[in-house]
C-alpha positions as CSV (number, residue, x, y, z in Angstrom):
1,M,133.2,-58.2,98.7
2,N,130.8,-60.6,97.2
3,D,132.2,-59.8,93.9
4,I,135.7,-60.8,94.9
5,T,134.3,-64.0,96.4
6,K,132.7,-65.1,93.1
7,I,135.7,-64.1,90.8
8,V,137.9,-66.3,93.2
9,S,135.2,-69.2,93.4
10,D,135.0,-69.1,89.5
11,I,138.6,-69.2,88.8
12,N,139.0,-72.1,91.5
13,N,136.2,-73.9,89.6
14,G,137.8,-73.6,86.0
15,N,135.4,-70.8,84.8
16,I,138.3,-68.4,83.8
17,K,137.7,-65.6,81.5
18,P,139.9,-64.5,78.7
19,I,140.0,-61.0,80.0
20,Y,140.0,-59.5,83.4
21,F,139.6,-55.6,83.2
22,L,140.1,-54.3,86.7
23,M,139.6,-50.6,87.2
24,G,138.4,-48.1,89.9
25,E,139.6,-45.6,92.5
26,E,140.3,-48.3,95.2
27,P,143.8,-50.0,94.1
28,Y,143.6,-52.5,97.1
29,Y,141.1,-55.0,95.3
30,I,142.7,-54.5,91.8
31,D,146.1,-55.8,93.4
32,K,144.5,-58.5,95.2
33,I,142.5,-60.1,92.2
34,S,145.7,-59.6,90.1
35,E,147.8,-61.3,92.8
36,Y,145.3,-64.1,93.0
37,I,145.2,-64.7,89.2
38,E,149.2,-64.6,89.3
39,N,149.6,-67.1,91.8
40,N,146.7,-69.6,91.1
41,I,146.2,-70.0,87.4
42,L,149.4,-71.5,86.2
43,A,151.5,-74.3,88.0
44,E,154.9,-73.1,89.1
45,E,156.7,-75.2,86.3
46,E,154.3,-73.4,83.6
47,K,155.0,-69.7,84.9
48,G,158.5,-69.4,83.3
49,F,157.4,-69.5,79.7
50,N,153.7,-68.6,80.0
51,Q,153.4,-65.8,82.5
52,M,154.4,-62.4,82.0
53,V,154.1,-59.1,83.7
54,L,154.0,-55.7,81.6
55,Y,153.9,-52.2,82.7
56,G,151.6,-49.5,81.1
57,R,154.5,-47.0,81.0
58,D,156.8,-49.3,79.2
59,V,154.4,-50.9,76.5
60,T,152.0,-49.9,73.8
61,I,148.4,-51.4,73.1
62,E,149.8,-53.2,70.1
63,E,152.6,-54.9,72.1
64,I,150.0,-56.1,74.7
65,I,147.8,-57.5,72.0
66,D,150.9,-59.4,70.4
67,N,151.9,-60.9,73.6
68,A,148.3,-61.8,74.3
69,K,148.0,-63.6,70.8
70,R,150.9,-65.9,71.5
71,F,150.1,-69.6,72.2
72,P,151.3,-71.0,75.6
73,M,154.4,-73.5,75.6
74,M,153.5,-76.9,77.2
75,A,150.6,-75.6,79.0
76,E,146.9,-75.1,78.5
77,K,147.0,-71.2,79.2
78,Q,149.2,-68.3,79.4
79,V,148.7,-65.4,81.7
80,V,149.4,-61.8,80.5
81,I,149.2,-59.0,83.3
82,V,149.3,-55.5,82.5
83,K,150.2,-53.3,85.6
84,E,149.5,-49.5,85.9
85,A,147.5,-49.8,82.7
86,Q,146.1,-46.3,83.5
87,D,149.3,-44.9,81.8
88,L,147.8,-46.2,78.7
89,S,144.5,-44.1,79.0
90,R,144.8,-42.3,75.8
91,T,145.1,-45.4,73.7
92,I,143.2,-47.8,75.8
93,E,140.2,-48.0,73.3
94,K,142.6,-49.8,70.8
95,L,142.2,-53.0,72.7
96,V,138.7,-53.2,71.5
97,S,140.0,-55.3,68.4
98,Y,141.5,-57.9,70.5
99,A,138.4,-58.0,72.9
100,K,136.2,-58.6,69.9
101,Q,138.2,-61.8,69.5
102,P,140.4,-62.9,72.4
103,Q,142.9,-65.7,72.3
104,P,141.0,-68.5,74.1
105,S,144.3,-69.8,75.6
106,T,145.2,-66.5,77.1
107,V,144.3,-64.7,80.3
108,L,144.8,-61.0,79.9
109,V,144.7,-59.0,83.1
110,I,144.4,-55.3,82.8
111,C,145.1,-53.4,85.9
112,Y,143.7,-49.9,85.3
113,K,144.0,-48.0,88.9
114,Y,142.3,-44.6,89.9
115,K,140.4,-44.3,86.5
116,K,137.5,-46.1,84.9
117,I,136.9,-46.7,81.1
118,D,133.7,-45.0,79.5
119,K,131.0,-47.7,79.9
120,R,129.3,-46.3,76.8
121,K,132.2,-47.1,74.6
122,S,132.8,-50.0,72.7
123,L,135.9,-51.5,74.9
124,Y,133.7,-51.7,78.1
125,K,130.8,-53.5,75.9
126,E,133.1,-55.8,74.0
127,I,134.8,-57.0,77.1
128,N,131.7,-57.4,78.9
129,K,130.7,-59.7,76.5
130,V,133.6,-62.2,76.9
131,G,135.4,-61.3,79.9
132,L,134.9,-59.5,83.3
133,V,135.0,-55.8,84.2
134,Y,135.5,-55.2,87.8
135,E,135.2,-51.7,89.3
136,S,137.0,-51.3,92.6
137,K,135.1,-48.4,94.4
138,K,136.6,-46.3,97.1
139,L,135.1,-47.2,100.5
140,Y,133.5,-44.2,102.5
141,E,135.2,-43.6,105.7
142,N,132.2,-45.0,107.8
143,H,132.6,-48.3,106.1
144,V,136.4,-48.6,106.5
145,A,135.9,-49.7,110.1
146,D,133.7,-52.5,109.1
147,W,136.2,-53.7,106.4
148,I,139.0,-53.6,109.2
149,R,136.8,-55.9,111.4
150,R,136.0,-58.2,108.6
151,V,139.7,-58.5,107.6
152,L,140.9,-59.3,111.2
153,A,137.9,-61.6,112.1
154,G,138.9,-63.7,108.8
155,K,142.6,-63.9,110.4
156,K,141.3,-64.8,114.1
157,Y,141.8,-61.2,115.6
158,K,139.7,-58.5,117.0
159,I,140.2,-54.8,117.5
160,D,138.8,-52.1,119.8
161,T,136.8,-49.5,118.5
162,K,139.0,-46.6,119.3
163,A,142.0,-48.5,117.8
164,T,140.1,-48.8,114.6
165,L,139.4,-45.1,114.6
166,M,143.0,-44.1,115.1
167,L,143.9,-46.3,112.1
168,I,141.4,-44.6,109.9
169,E,142.3,-41.0,111.3
170,F,145.9,-41.6,110.8
171,L,145.9,-43.3,107.4
172,G,142.5,-42.4,105.7
173,T,140.7,-44.8,103.6
174,D,143.7,-46.3,101.7
175,L,143.1,-49.8,102.2
176,S,146.5,-50.9,101.1
177,K,148.1,-48.8,103.7
178,I,145.7,-50.1,106.4
179,N,146.2,-53.6,105.5
180,N,150.1,-53.0,105.7
181,E,149.8,-51.8,109.2
182,L,147.4,-54.6,110.3
183,N,149.9,-57.1,108.9
184,K,152.8,-55.5,111.0
185,L,150.3,-55.9,114.0
186,M,149.5,-59.4,113.5
187,L,153.2,-60.3,113.3
188,V,153.8,-59.2,116.8
189,L,150.4,-60.0,118.5
190,P,149.2,-63.7,119.2
191,K,146.2,-65.0,117.4
192,E,142.9,-64.2,118.9
193,A,144.3,-61.2,120.4
194,T,142.4,-57.8,120.5
195,I,144.2,-55.0,118.9
196,T,144.3,-51.9,121.3
197,P,145.2,-48.3,121.3
198,E,148.2,-49.1,123.2
199,A,149.1,-51.9,120.6
200,I,148.9,-49.3,117.8
201,E,150.9,-46.9,119.8
202,D,153.7,-49.2,120.8
203,N,153.9,-50.9,117.2
204,I,152.8,-48.2,114.5
205,G,153.7,-44.9,116.3
206,I,150.2,-43.4,116.3
207,S,149.8,-41.6,119.6
208,K,146.6,-42.9,121.4
209,D,146.3,-39.5,123.3
210,Y,147.4,-36.8,120.9
211,N,145.6,-37.0,117.6
212,N,142.9,-35.5,115.7
213,F,140.3,-37.9,116.9
214,E,141.0,-37.1,120.6
215,L,141.2,-33.2,119.6
216,R,137.7,-33.3,118.0
217,K,136.3,-35.1,121.0
218,A,137.9,-32.4,123.4
219,V,136.7,-29.6,121.4
220,G,133.1,-31.2,121.1
221,E,133.1,-31.3,125.0
222,R,134.7,-28.1,125.5
223,D,137.7,-29.5,127.5
224,V,139.9,-26.6,127.3
225,L,142.8,-28.3,129.2
226,K,143.0,-31.5,127.0
227,A,142.3,-29.5,123.8
228,N,145.4,-27.3,124.7
229,R,147.6,-30.2,125.4
230,I,146.9,-31.8,122.1
231,I,147.5,-28.6,120.1
232,N,150.8,-28.1,122.0
233,H,151.8,-31.5,121.0
234,F,150.9,-30.8,117.3
235,A,153.0,-27.6,117.4
236,Q,155.9,-29.5,118.5
237,N,155.4,-32.4,115.9
238,Q,154.0,-30.7,113.0
239,K,155.3,-33.1,110.4
240,A,153.2,-35.7,111.8
241,N,150.4,-33.5,112.7
242,P,150.1,-31.2,109.7
243,M,147.9,-28.3,110.3
244,I,145.8,-28.5,107.2
245,M,144.8,-32.0,108.2
246,T,143.7,-30.7,111.5
247,I,141.7,-27.9,110.2
248,S,140.1,-29.9,107.8
249,L,138.8,-32.6,110.3
250,L,137.5,-30.0,112.5
251,N,135.9,-28.3,109.7
252,S,134.1,-31.8,108.9
253,F,133.1,-32.1,112.3
254,F,131.4,-28.8,112.5
255,T,129.9,-29.2,109.2
256,Q,128.3,-32.4,110.2
257,L,127.3,-30.7,113.6
258,L,125.4,-28.3,111.6
259,I,123.5,-31.2,110.0
260,Y,122.9,-32.7,113.1
261,H,121.1,-29.7,114.3
262,S,118.8,-29.8,111.4
263,L,117.7,-33.3,111.9
264,K,114.3,-34.1,113.2
265,D,115.0,-37.7,114.2
266,K,118.1,-37.7,116.5
267,S,118.1,-41.5,117.1
268,K,121.5,-43.2,117.3
269,N,121.0,-44.9,113.9
270,S,119.4,-42.0,112.2
271,V,122.2,-39.6,113.1
272,A,124.7,-42.0,112.1
273,K,123.1,-42.7,108.5
274,A,122.7,-39.0,108.1
275,L,126.2,-37.9,109.1
276,G,127.9,-40.8,107.5
277,V,129.7,-41.8,110.5
278,N,130.3,-44.9,112.9
279,P,127.5,-45.1,115.6
280,F,130.1,-45.1,118.0
281,F,130.6,-41.2,117.2
282,V,126.9,-40.3,117.7
283,S,127.3,-39.5,121.6
284,D,130.1,-36.9,120.4
285,Y,127.8,-35.1,118.6
286,T,125.0,-35.2,120.9
287,M,127.4,-33.8,123.5
288,A,128.8,-31.2,121.1
289,A,125.3,-30.0,119.8
290,K,124.7,-29.0,123.5
291,N,127.9,-27.0,123.7
292,Y,127.5,-25.6,120.3
293,P,124.1,-24.0,119.2
294,M,123.5,-23.6,115.6
295,R,124.5,-20.1,115.5
296,K,127.8,-20.7,117.3
297,V,128.4,-23.7,114.9
298,S,128.1,-21.4,111.9
299,Q,130.5,-18.9,113.5
300,V,133.0,-21.8,113.9
301,I,132.9,-22.8,110.2
302,G,133.8,-19.2,109.6
303,L,136.8,-19.4,111.8
304,L,138.0,-22.5,110.5
305,R,138.0,-21.0,106.8
306,N,139.9,-18.0,108.1
307,A,142.3,-20.3,109.8
308,D,142.6,-22.3,106.5
309,V,143.5,-19.0,104.8
310,K,146.1,-18.2,107.5
311,S,147.8,-21.6,107.1
312,K,148.3,-20.8,103.5
313,G,150.2,-17.7,104.4
314,V,147.5,-15.3,103.5
315,G,147.1,-12.3,106.1
316,A,148.7,-14.1,108.9
317,N,152.2,-12.4,108.9
318,A,154.0,-15.6,108.8
319,L,152.6,-16.9,112.3
320,P,153.8,-20.3,113.3
321,A,151.2,-23.0,112.8
322,G,151.0,-23.7,116.5
323,D,150.2,-20.2,117.2
324,I,147.3,-20.1,114.4
325,L,146.0,-23.4,116.0
326,K,146.0,-21.8,119.3
327,E,144.4,-18.9,118.3
328,L,141.5,-20.8,116.5
329,L,141.2,-23.2,119.6
330,F,140.7,-20.2,121.9
331,K,138.2,-18.6,119.7
332,I,136.1,-21.9,119.0
333,I,135.8,-22.8,122.7
334,H,135.2,-19.3,124.1
């Protein structure tokens, strides 16, 4: 986040690099930096002749270089943005000739999503001398909650802890998807409102009662009635609740529970750090550890692996997903 702030600050102060190479697994920040450059370096009246957007699948490195070497018309600079540049991964090193001698009046932005260039090779080294290489790293799940809170705080909103976890459970760690859903919520909720599980259920369609977060909690507490209600809901709504996701999340939970049992220091912060989870979850593991001794946890992990195999049609005699989950749940809790 500090890197983004510095990039924006430098651009605002006129410290503009001739090349911005934006790469990495998390596309959200690549898009944000690219959009900021697109919207802020040139005045509106300068953009018609001096700003162009190219796409990696449609151009060659040679064409990118030709465009970058042009001189601006009636402006101090031109901006050339190459989106989806990862499609040029096989030939991207050819940019090294331009990086050695970039056009001072051109701002070349390369959006290289989901991949990275080799830092040992010439292209990385040459761009680093004259421009900026930014790596957008994927956030771990336990950091996404903080990111959500920061984004909302910047726009004068708050969010309930369970609401945050519902978003992460449903959308994963894809910041672009999460941001889109947050924008929807901010359109319908007044400033300074707190986003609640009810608001998410009403406006996004994620159930506050029937989700993997609640299932995991019910299983950890050995709440048979609640767990069965959730499994029955999943069986009737398989498209929104794919079995492979449910098994995967339960497997992660019990694998973390195995780690919990092995910890000497079971203080809240120590557990949160060791398991890579939000401290809000620690009480769930404390409760589950009482209900599932280490030997039982090992058995459950085996049961989950068998269910995963059955979900893929091996040795299950084409059992419906709901039946596989019900059988799995019975064996875990009993």
